[in-house]
FIKOLZA-1660 file (N, C-alpha, C; in steps of 0.1 Angstrom, whole numbers, plus 5000, padded with zeros to 4 digits):
% residues 197
   i   px   py   pz ch aa at
   1 6630 6303 6724  A  M  N
   1 6619 6304 6732  A  M CA
   1 6612 6318 6729  A  M  C
   2 6599 6317 6727  A  E  N
   2 6592 6330 6723  A  E CA
   2 6587 6336 6736  A  E  C
   3 6589 6349 6738  A  S  N
   3 6584 6357 6750  A  S CA
   3 6569 6359 6749  A  S  C
   4 6564 6362 6761  A  I  N
   4 6550 6365 6762  A  I CA
   4 6546 6377 6754  A  I  C
   5 6556 6387 6754  A  G  N
   5 6554 6399 6747  A  G CA
   5 6552 6397 6732  A  G  C
   6 6561 6388 6727  A  N  N
   6 6560 6384 6712  A  N CA
   6 6547 6377 6709  A  N  C
   7 6543 6369 6718  A  K  N
   7 6530 6362 6716  A  K CA
   7 6518 6371 6716  A  K  C
   8 6519 6381 6725  A  I  N
   8 6508 6391 6725  A  I CA
   8 6508 6399 6712  A  I  C
   9 6520 6403 6708  A  K  N
   9 6521 6411 6695  A  K CA
   9 6516 6403 6683  A  K  C
  10 6520 6390 6683  A  E  N
  10 6516 6381 6672  A  E CA
  10 6501 6379 6672  A  E  C
  11 6495 6377 6683  A  L  N
  11 6480 6376 6684  A  L CA
  11 6473 6389 6680  A  L  C
  12 6479 6400 6684  A  R  N
  12 6473 6413 6681  A  R CA
  12 6474 6416 6666  A  R  C
  13 6485 6413 6660  A  H  N
  13 6487 6415 6646  A  H CA
  13 6477 6405 6638  A  H  C
  14 6476 6393 6643  A  A  N
  14 6467 6384 6636  A  A CA
  14 6452 6389 6636  A  A  C
  15 6449 6396 6646  A  R  N
  15 6435 6402 6647  A  R CA
  15 6434 6415 6640  A  R  C
  16 6446 6420 6636  A  R  N
  16 6446 6434 6630  A  R CA
  16 6441 6445 6638  A  R  C
  17 6445 6445 6651  A  I  N
  17 6441 6455 6660  A  I CA
  17 6453 6463 6665  A  I  C
  18 6451 6475 6668  A  S  N
  18 6462 6484 6673  A  S CA
  18 6465 6481 6688  A  S  C
  19 6476 6486 6693  A  Q  N
  19 6479 6486 6707  A  Q CA
  19 6468 6493 6715  A  Q  C
  20 6463 6504 6710  A  Q  N
  20 6453 6512 6716  A  Q CA
  20 6440 6505 6717  A  Q  C
  21 6436 6498 6707  A  Q  N
  21 6424 6490 6707  A  Q CA
  21 6424 6479 6717  A  Q  C
  22 6436 6472 6718  A  L  N
  22 6438 6461 6728  A  L CA
  22 6437 6467 6742  A  L  C
  23 6444 6478 6744  A  A  N
  23 6445 6485 6757  A  A CA
  23 6431 6489 6761  A  A  C
  24 6423 6494 6752  A  S  N
  24 6409 6498 6756  A  S CA
  24 6401 6486 6760  A  S  C
  25 6403 6475 6753  A  S  N
  25 6395 6463 6756  A  S CA
  25 6399 6457 6770  A  S  C
  26 6411 6459 6774  A  L  N
  26 6416 6454 6787  A  L CA
  26 6415 6464 6798  A  L  C
  27 6411 6476 6795  A  N  N
  27 6411 6487 6805  A  N CA
  27 6425 6490 6810  A  N  C
  28 6435 6491 6801  A  V  N
  28 6449 6494 6805  A  V CA
  28 6453 6505 6796  A  V  C
  29 6465 6511 6799  A  D  N
  29 6471 6521 6790  A  D CA
  29 6477 6515 6778  A  D  C
  30 6478 6522 6767  A  R  N
  30 6485 6517 6755  A  R CA
  30 6499 6514 6759  A  R  C
  31 6505 6523 6767  A  S  N
  31 6519 6521 6771  A  S CA
  31 6522 6507 6778  A  S  C
  32 6512 6502 6785  A  S  N
  32 6513 6488 6791  A  S CA
  32 6515 6478 6780  A  S  C
  33 6507 6479 6769  A  I  N
  33 6508 6469 6758  A  I CA
  33 6521 6470 6752  A  I  C
  34 6526 6483 6749  A  A  N
  34 6539 6485 6743  A  A CA
  34 6550 6479 6752  A  A  C
  35 6549 6481 6765  A  N  N
  35 6559 6476 6775  A  N CA
  35 6559 6461 6775  A  N  C
  36 6548 6454 6774  A  W  N
  36 6547 6440 6773  A  W CA
  36 6553 6435 6760  A  W  C
  37 6550 6441 6749  A  E  N
  37 6554 6436 6736  A  E CA
  37 6569 6438 6735  A  E  C
  38 6575 6449 6741  A  N  N
  38 6589 6451 6740  A  N CA
  38 6597 6444 6751  A  N  C
  39 6591 6437 6759  A  G  N
  39 6598 6429 6770  A  G CA
  39 6602 6437 6782  A  G  C
  40 6598 6450 6783  A  R  N
  40 6601 6458 6794  A  R CA
  40 6593 6455 6807  A  R  C
  41 6581 6449 6805  A  R  N
  41 6573 6445 6816  A  R CA
  41 6566 6432 6812  A  R  C
  42 6560 6426 6822  A  I  N
  42 6553 6414 6820  A  I CA
  42 6539 6415 6827  A  I  C
  43 6528 6412 6820  A  P  N
  43 6515 6414 6826  A  P CA
  43 6514 6404 6838  A  P  C
  44 6506 6408 6848  A  D  N
  44 6503 6400 6859  A  D CA
  44 6493 6389 6855  A  D  C
  45 6491 6379 6864  A  I  N
  45 6484 6367 6860  A  I CA
  45 6469 6370 6857  A  I  C
  46 6463 6380 6864  A  N  N
  46 6449 6383 6860  A  N CA
  46 6448 6390 6846  A  N  C
  47 6458 6398 6843  A  T  N
  47 6458 6404 6829  A  T CA
  47 6461 6393 6819  A  T  C
  48 6470 6383 6822  A  I  N
  48 6473 6372 6813  A  I CA
  48 6460 6365 6810  A  I  C
  49 6452 6363 6821  A  R  N
  49 6439 6356 6819  A  R CA
  49 6430 6364 6810  A  R  C
  50 6429 6377 6812  A  M  N
  50 6421 6386 6803  A  M CA
  50 6426 6385 6789  A  M  C
  51 6439 6385 6787  A  L  N
  51 6445 6384 6774  A  L CA
  51 6441 6371 6767  A  L  C
  52 6442 6360 6775  A  A  N
  52 6438 6347 6769  A  A CA
  52 6423 6347 6765  A  A  C
  53 6415 6352 6774  A  D  N
  53 6401 6353 6770  A  D CA
  53 6398 6361 6758  A  D  C
  54 6405 6373 6757  A  Y  N
  54 6403 6382 6746  A  Y CA
  54 6407 6375 6733  A  Y  C
  55 6419 6368 6733  A  F  N
  55 6424 6362 6721  A  F CA
  55 6418 6348 6719  A  F  C
  56 6410 6343 6728  A  D  N
  56 6404 6330 6727  A  D CA
  56 6415 6319 6726  A  D  C
  57 6425 6320 6735  A  V  N
  57 6436 6310 6736  A  V CA
  57 6436 6306 6751  A  V  C
  58 6444 6295 6753  A  E  N
  58 6446 6291 6767  A  E CA
  58 6457 6299 6773  A  E  C
  59 6457 6301 6787  A  V  N
  59 6467 6308 6794  A  V CA
  59 6481 6302 6791  A  V  C
  60 6481 6289 6790  A  S  N
  60 6494 6282 6788  A  S CA
  60 6499 6285 6774  A  S  C
  61 6491 6289 6764  A  D  N
  61 6496 6293 6751  A  D CA
  61 6504 6306 6752  A  D  C
  62 6500 6314 6762  A  L  N
  62 6507 6327 6764  A  L CA
  62 6520 6325 6772  A  L  C
  63 6519 6317 6783  A  V  N
  63 6530 6317 6792  A  V CA
  63 6540 6305 6791  A  V  C
  64 6537 6295 6784  A  N  N
  64 6546 6284 6782  A  N CA
  64 6560 6288 6777  A  N  C
  65 6570 6284 6784  A  G  N
  65 6584 6287 6780  A  G CA
  65 6588 6301 6784  A  G  C
  66 6581 6307 6793  A  N  N
  66 6584 6321 6798  A  N CA
  66 6590 6320 6812  A  N  C
  67 6603 6318 6812  A  E  N
  67 6610 6317 6825  A  E CA
  67 6610 6331 6833  A  E  C
  68 6608 6342 6826  A  N  N
  68 6608 6355 6832  A  N CA
  68 6595 6358 6840  A  N  C
  69 6585 6350 6839  A  L  N
  69 6573 6353 6845  A  L CA
  69 6573 6353 6861  A  L  C
  70 6582 6346 6866  A  G  N
  70 6583 6345 6881  A  G CA
  70 6570 6341 6887  A  G  C
  71 6567 6346 6899  A  D  N
  71 6555 6342 6906  A  D CA
  71 6543 6350 6901  A  D  C
  72 6537 6346 6889  A  V  N
  72 6526 6353 6883  A  V CA
  72 6514 6352 6891  A  V  C
  73 6513 6343 6900  A  D  N
  73 6501 6341 6908  A  D CA
  73 6500 6350 6920  A  D  C
  74 6511 6357 6924  A  A  N
  74 6511 6366 6935  A  A CA
  74 6502 6378 6933  A  A  C
  75 6491 6379 6941  A  P  N
  75 6482 6390 6940  A  P CA
  75 6489 6403 6945  A  P  C
  76 6485 6414 6939  A  V  N
  76 6491 6427 6943  A  V CA
  76 6481 6434 6952  A  V  C
  77 6486 6438 6963  A  V  N
  77 6478 6445 6973  A  V CA
  77 6485 6458 6977  A  V  C
  78 6478 6469 6977  A  I  N
  78 6484 6482 6981  A  I CA
  78 6477 6487 6994  A  I  C
  79 6484 6495 7001  A  I  N
  79 6478 6503 7012  A  I CA
  79 6483 6518 7010  A  I  C
  80 6473 6527 7010  A  V  N
  80 6476 6541 7008  A  V CA
  80 6471 6549 7020  A  V  C
  81 6481 6555 7027  A  D  N
  81 6478 6564 7039  A  D CA
  81 6488 6575 7039  A  D  C
  82 6484 6587 7042  A  D  N
  82 6493 6598 7042  A  D CA
  82 6503 6597 7055  A  D  C
  83 6500 6588 7064  A  E  N
  83 6509 6587 7076  A  E CA
  83 6517 6574 7074  A  E  C
  84 6530 6576 7071  A  E  N
  84 6539 6565 7069  A  E CA
  84 6539 6555 7081  A  E  C
  85 6538 6561 7093  A  I  N
  85 6539 6552 7105  A  I CA
  85 6527 6543 7105  A  I  C
  86 6515 6547 7100  A  L  N
  86 6504 6538 7099  A  L CA
  86 6506 6527 7089  A  L  C
  87 6512 6530 7078  A  I  N
  87 6516 6520 7068  A  I CA
  87 6526 6510 7074  A  I  C
  88 6536 6515 7080  A  D  N
  88 6546 6507 7087  A  D CA
  88 6539 6497 7097  A  D  C
  89 6529 6502 7104  A  G  N
  89 6523 6493 7114  A  G CA
  89 6513 6483 7107  A  G  C
  90 6507 6487 7096  A  A  N
  90 6498 6478 7089  A  A CA
  90 6505 6467 7080  A  A  C
  91 6516 6471 7075  A  M  N
  91 6523 6461 7065  A  M CA
  91 6525 6447 7071  A  M  C
  92 6530 6446 7083  A  P  N
  92 6532 6432 7089  A  P CA
  92 6519 6425 7091  A  P  C
  93 6509 6432 7094  A  I  N
  93 6495 6426 7096  A  I CA
  93 6490 6421 7083  A  I  C
  94 6491 6429 7073  A  L  N
  94 6487 6426 7059  A  L CA
  94 6495 6414 7054  A  L  C
  95 6508 6414 7056  A  S  N
  95 6516 6403 7052  A  S CA
  95 6513 6390 7059  A  S  C
  96 6509 6391 7072  A  W  N
  96 6505 6379 7079  A  W CA
  96 6492 6374 7074  A  W  C
  97 6482 6383 7071  A  A  N
  97 6469 6379 7066  A  A CA
  97 6470 6373 7052  A  A  C
  98 6479 6379 7044  A  M  N
  98 6480 6375 7030  A  M CA
  98 6495 6371 7026  A  M  C
  99 6500 6360 7031  A  P  N
  99 6514 6357 7030  A  P CA
  99 6519 6356 7015  A  P  C
 100 6510 6353 7006  A  K  N
 100 6514 6351 6992  A  K CA
 100 6513 6363 6984  A  K  C
 101 6508 6374 6989  A  A  N
 101 6505 6386 6982  A  A CA
 101 6518 6395 6981  A  A  C
 102 6519 6402 6970  A  E  N
 102 6529 6413 6969  A  E CA
 102 6522 6426 6975  A  E  C
 103 6528 6431 6986  A  I  N
 103 6521 6442 6993  A  I CA
 103 6530 6454 6992  A  I  C
 104 6524 6466 6988  A  K  N
 104 6532 6478 6987  A  K CA
 104 6524 6489 6994  A  K  C
 105 6532 6498 7000  A  G  N
 105 6525 6509 7007  A  G CA
 105 6529 6523 7001  A  G  C
 106 6520 6532 7000  A  F  N
 106 6522 6545 6994  A  F CA
 106 6516 6556 7004  A  F  C
 107 6523 6567 7004  A  T  N
 107 6518 6579 7012  A  T CA
 107 6511 6589 7003  A  T  C
 108 6513 6588 6990  A  R  N
 108 6507 6598 6981  A  R CA
 108 6497 6591 6970  A  R  C
 109 6487 6598 6968  A  F  N
 109 6477 6595 6958  A  F CA
 109 6483 6592 6945  A  F  C
 110 6492 6601 6940  A  S  N
 110 6498 6599 6927  A  S CA
 110 6507 6587 6926  A  S  C
 111 6514 6583 6937  A  Q  N
 111 6522 6571 6936  A  Q CA
 111 6513 6558 6934  A  Q  C
 112 6502 6558 6941  A  A  N
 112 6492 6547 6939  A  A CA
 112 6487 6546 6925  A  A  C
 113 6484 6557 6919  A  I  N
 113 6479 6558 6905  A  I CA
 113 6489 6553 6896  A  I  C
 114 6502 6558 6897  A  D  N
 114 6513 6553 6888  A  D CA
 114 6515 6538 6889  A  D  C
 115 6514 6533 6902  A  Y  N
 115 6516 6519 6904  A  Y CA
 115 6505 6510 6898  A  Y  C
 116 6493 6516 6899  A  A  N
 116 6481 6509 6893  A  A CA
 116 6482 6508 6878  A  A  C
 117 6489 6517 6872  A  H  N
 117 6491 6516 6857  A  H CA
 117 6501 6505 6853  A  H  C
 118 6510 6502 6863  A  E  N
 118 6520 6492 6860  A  E CA
 118 6516 6478 6865  A  E  C
 119 6508 6477 6875  A  K  N
 119 6504 6464 6881  A  K CA
 119 6489 6463 6882  A  K  C
 120 6485 6450 6881  A  H  N
 120 6470 6447 6883  A  H CA
 120 6468 6446 6898  A  H  C
 121 6462 6456 6904  A  I  N
 121 6460 6456 6918  A  I CA
 121 6447 6448 6922  A  I  C
 122 6449 6438 6930  A  S  N
 122 6438 6430 6934  A  S CA
 122 6430 6436 6946  A  S  C
 123 6437 6442 6956  A  I  N
 123 6431 6448 6967  A  I CA
 123 6438 6461 6971  A  I  C
 124 6430 6471 6973  A  A  N
 124 6435 6484 6977  A  A CA
 124 6429 6488 6991  A  A  C
 125 6438 6490 7001  A  F  N
 125 6434 6495 7014  A  F CA
 125 6437 6510 7014  A  F  C
 126 6426 6518 7014  A  L  N
 126 6428 6532 7012  A  L CA
 126 6423 6540 7024  A  L  C
 127 6431 6549 7029  A  D  N
 127 6427 6559 7039  A  D CA
 127 6417 6568 7032  A  D  C
 128 6406 6572 7039  A  I  N
 128 6396 6580 7033  A  I CA
 128 6402 6594 7031  A  I  C
 129 6411 6599 7039  A  E  N
 129 6417 6612 7037  A  E CA
 129 6432 6610 7036  A  E  C
 130 6437 6613 7024  A  I  N
 130 6451 6612 7020  A  I CA
 130 6457 6626 7018  A  I  C
 131 6461 6632 7029  A  G  N
 131 6465 6646 7029  A  G CA
 131 6453 6654 7025  A  G  C
 132 6455 6663 7015  A  I  N
 132 6444 6671 7011  A  I CA
 132 6435 6664 7001  A  I  C
 133 6439 6652 6997  A  Q  N
 133 6431 6644 6987  A  Q CA
 133 6422 6634 6993  A  Q  C
 134 6413 6629 6985  A  S  N
 134 6403 6620 6991  A  S CA
 134 6406 6606 6986  A  S  C
 135 6405 6597 6996  A  G  N
 135 6406 6582 6992  A  G CA
 135 6394 6578 6984  A  G  C
 136 6383 6585 6986  A  L  N
 136 6371 6582 6978  A  L CA
 136 6374 6584 6964  A  L  C
 137 6380 6596 6961  A  E  N
 137 6384 6599 6947  A  E CA
 137 6394 6589 6941  A  E  C
 138 6404 6585 6950  A  L  N
 138 6414 6575 6946  A  L CA
 138 6407 6562 6942  A  L  C
 139 6397 6558 6950  A  S  N
 139 6391 6545 6947  A  S CA
 139 6384 6546 6933  A  S  C
 140 6378 6557 6929  A  K  N
 140 6372 6558 6916  A  K CA
 140 6383 6557 6905  A  K  C
 141 6394 6563 6907  A  K  N
 141 6405 6563 6897  A  K CA
 141 6410 6548 6896  A  K  C
 142 6412 6541 6907  A  L  N
 142 6417 6528 6907  A  L CA
 142 6407 6519 6899  A  L  C
 143 6394 6521 6902  A  I  N
 143 6384 6513 6895  A  I CA
 143 6384 6516 6880  A  I  C
 144 6387 6528 6876  A  E  N
 144 6387 6532 6862  A  E CA
 144 6399 6524 6855  A  E  C
 145 6410 6523 6863  A  I  N
 145 6422 6516 6857  A  I CA
 145 6419 6501 6857  A  I  C
 146 6413 6495 6868  A  N  N
 146 6410 6481 6868  A  N CA
 146 6397 6479 6876  A  N  C
 147 6386 6476 6868  A  P  N
 147 6373 6475 6875  A  P CA
 147 6372 6464 6885  A  P  C
 148 6382 6454 6885  A  H  N
 148 6382 6443 6894  A  H CA
 148 6390 6445 6907  A  H  C
 149 6394 6458 6909  A  T  N
 149 6401 6461 6922  A  T CA
 149 6391 6461 6933  A  T  C
 150 6395 6453 6944  A  N  N
 150 6387 6453 6956  A  N CA
 150 6391 6465 6965  A  N  C
 151 6382 6474 6968  A  I  N
 151 6386 6486 6976  A  I CA
 151 6381 6484 6991  A  I  C
 152 6390 6486 7000  A  I  N
 152 6387 6485 7014  A  I CA
 152 6392 6498 7020  A  I  C
 153 6382 6506 7026  A  F  N
 153 6386 6519 7032  A  F CA
 153 6391 6517 7046  A  F  C
 154 6401 6526 7050  A  L  N
 154 6406 6527 7063  A  L CA
 154 6404 6541 7068  A  L  C
 155 6400 6542 7081  A  T  N
 155 6399 6556 7086  A  T CA
 155 6399 6555 7101  A  T  C
 156 6402 6566 7107  A  S  N
 156 6402 6568 7122  A  S CA
 156 6388 6573 7126  A  S  C
 157 6380 6577 7116  A  Y  N
 157 6367 6583 7119  A  Y CA
 157 6355 6574 7113  A  Y  C
 158 6349 6566 7122  A  P  N
 158 6338 6557 7117  A  P CA
 158 6327 6565 7110  A  P  C
 159 6325 6577 7113  A  D  N
 159 6315 6585 7107  A  D CA
 159 6316 6586 7092  A  D  C
 160 6328 6584 7087  A  Y  N
 160 6330 6584 7072  A  Y CA
 160 6325 6572 7065  A  Y  C
 161 6321 6562 7072  A  A  N
 161 6317 6549 7066  A  A CA
 161 6305 6551 7057  A  A  C
 162 6296 6560 7060  A  L  N
 162 6285 6562 7051  A  L CA
 162 6289 6568 7037  A  L  C
 163 6299 6577 7037  A  N  N
 163 6304 6582 7025  A  N CA
 163 6311 6571 7016  A  N  C
 164 6317 6562 7023  A  A  N
 164 6325 6551 7016  A  A CA
 164 6315 6542 7008  A  A  C
 165 6303 6541 7013  A  W  N
 165 6294 6532 7006  A  W CA
 165 6288 6538 6993  A  W  C
 166 6291 6550 6991  A  D  N
 166 6287 6556 6978  A  D CA
 166 6298 6553 6967  A  D  C
 167 6307 6545 6970  A  T  N
 167 6318 6541 6961  A  T CA
 167 6317 6526 6958  A  T  C
 168 6325 6521 6949  A  P  N
 168 6325 6507 6947  A  P CA
 168 6333 6498 6957  A  P  C
 169 6333 6503 6969  A  A  N
 169 6341 6497 6980  A  A CA
 169 6334 6484 6984  A  A  C
 170 6342 6474 6989  A  C  N
 170 6336 6462 6994  A  C CA
 170 6339 6460 7009  A  C  C
 171 6345 6471 7015  A  G  N
 171 6347 6470 7029  A  G CA
 171 6352 6483 7036  A  G  C
 172 6352 6483 7049  A  F  N
 172 6355 6495 7056  A  F CA
 172 6362 6490 7070  A  F  C
 173 6373 6495 7073  A  L  N
 173 6380 6492 7086  A  L CA
 173 6383 6505 7093  A  L  C
 174 6382 6504 7106  A  V  N
 174 6386 6515 7115  A  V CA
 174 6400 6513 7119  A  V  C
 175 6409 6523 7118  A  K  N
 175 6423 6522 7122  A  K CA
 175 6424 6522 7138  A  K  C
 176 6434 6516 7143  A  P  N
 176 6445 6508 7137  A  P CA
 176 6439 6495 7132  A  P  C
 177 6445 6490 7121  A  V  N
 177 6440 6477 7115  A  V CA
 177 6444 6465 7124  A  V  C
 178 6435 6456 7125  A  Q  N
 178 6437 6444 7133  A  Q CA
 178 6436 6432 7124  A  Q  C
 179 6444 6421 7127  A  L  N
 179 6444 6409 7118  A  L CA
 179 6430 6403 7116  A  L  C
 180 6423 6402 7127  A  E  N
 180 6409 6396 7126  A  E CA
 180 6400 6404 7117  A  E  C
 181 6401 6417 7118  A  D  N
 181 6393 6426 7109  A  D CA
 181 6397 6424 7094  A  D  C
 182 6410 6423 7092  A  I  N
 182 6414 6421 7078  A  I CA
 182 6409 6408 7073  A  I  C
 183 6411 6398 7081  A  E  N
 183 6407 6384 7076  A  E CA
 183 6392 6384 7074  A  E  C
 184 6384 6391 7082  A  N  N
 184 6369 6392 7079  A  N CA
 184 6366 6399 7066  A  N  C
 185 6374 6410 7063  A  Q  N
 185 6371 6417 7051  A  Q CA
 185 6375 6409 7039  A  Q  C
 186 6386 6401 7040  A  L  N
 186 6390 6392 7029  A  L CA
 186 6380 6382 7025  A  L  C
 187 6371 6378 7034  A  N  N
 187 6360 6369 7031  A  N CA
 187 6349 6376 7025  A  N  C
 188 6349 6389 7024  A  K  N
 188 6338 6397 7018  A  K CA
 188 6342 6404 7005  A  K  C
 189 6353 6400 6999  A  L  N
 189 6357 6407 6987  A  L CA
 189 6347 6406 6976  A  L  C
 190 6345 6417 6969  A  R  N
 190 6335 6417 6957  A  R CA
 190 6341 6409 6946  A  R  C
 191 6354 6409 6943  A  H  N
 191 6360 6402 6933  A  H CA
 191 6370 6392 6939  A  H  C
 192 6367 6379 6938  A  P  N
 192 6376 6369 6944  A  P CA
 192 6390 6370 6939  A  P  C
 193 6400 6367 6948  A  V  N
 193 6414 6368 6944  A  V CA
 193 6421 6355 6946  A  V  C
 194 6426 6349 6935  A  R  N
 194 6433 6336 6937  A  R CA
 194 6447 6338 6942  A  R  C
 195 6451 6328 6950  A  G  N
 195 6465 6328 6955  A  G CA
 195 6468 6338 6966  A  G  C
 196 6457 6343 6972  A  L  N
 196 6459 6353 6983  A  L CA
 196 6465 6348 6995  A  L  C
 197 6461 6336 7000  A  I  N
 197 6467 6330 7012  A  I CA
 197 6472 6316 7010  A  I  C
% end
């Protein structure tokens, strides 16, 4: 059985392109391509779709026979807030609103960036102020890594809403988050997410 990494490598070699060239085309790091090809990581379903489009093959050509893929349809959602207690309070609500999503919480800007390099983040709920760092800046970094990430800002200060609209955000929530508010925002995503609920 051929692994997805071997298939990616085979298709890349057939096109005579480097890992860096493929990475640039997909807006990922070269190390992601190397990790996929070496079998250390597996691309998420959205990236698999981008790979299929790039190589002009069917998704099934990449994934057939890959038992290691697991639930490739599970969208990845993150919440970033410098107050862990707020993350702990929001996680069950997010899980209820998006039962099929893989949801991860972070208290630091750098953790979210590292995770975004490993996973294709579908939705990011970001506090506007993350310690001394800005959630507005984090949103720009996440969009650089994956232009299809949906950004929803969280804050205790509604006055920040105007600043949030100067970013690629698709929503804004005032803390504490409520299920109904999250569900309303999910209906307004800029980039639709399959398999979310």
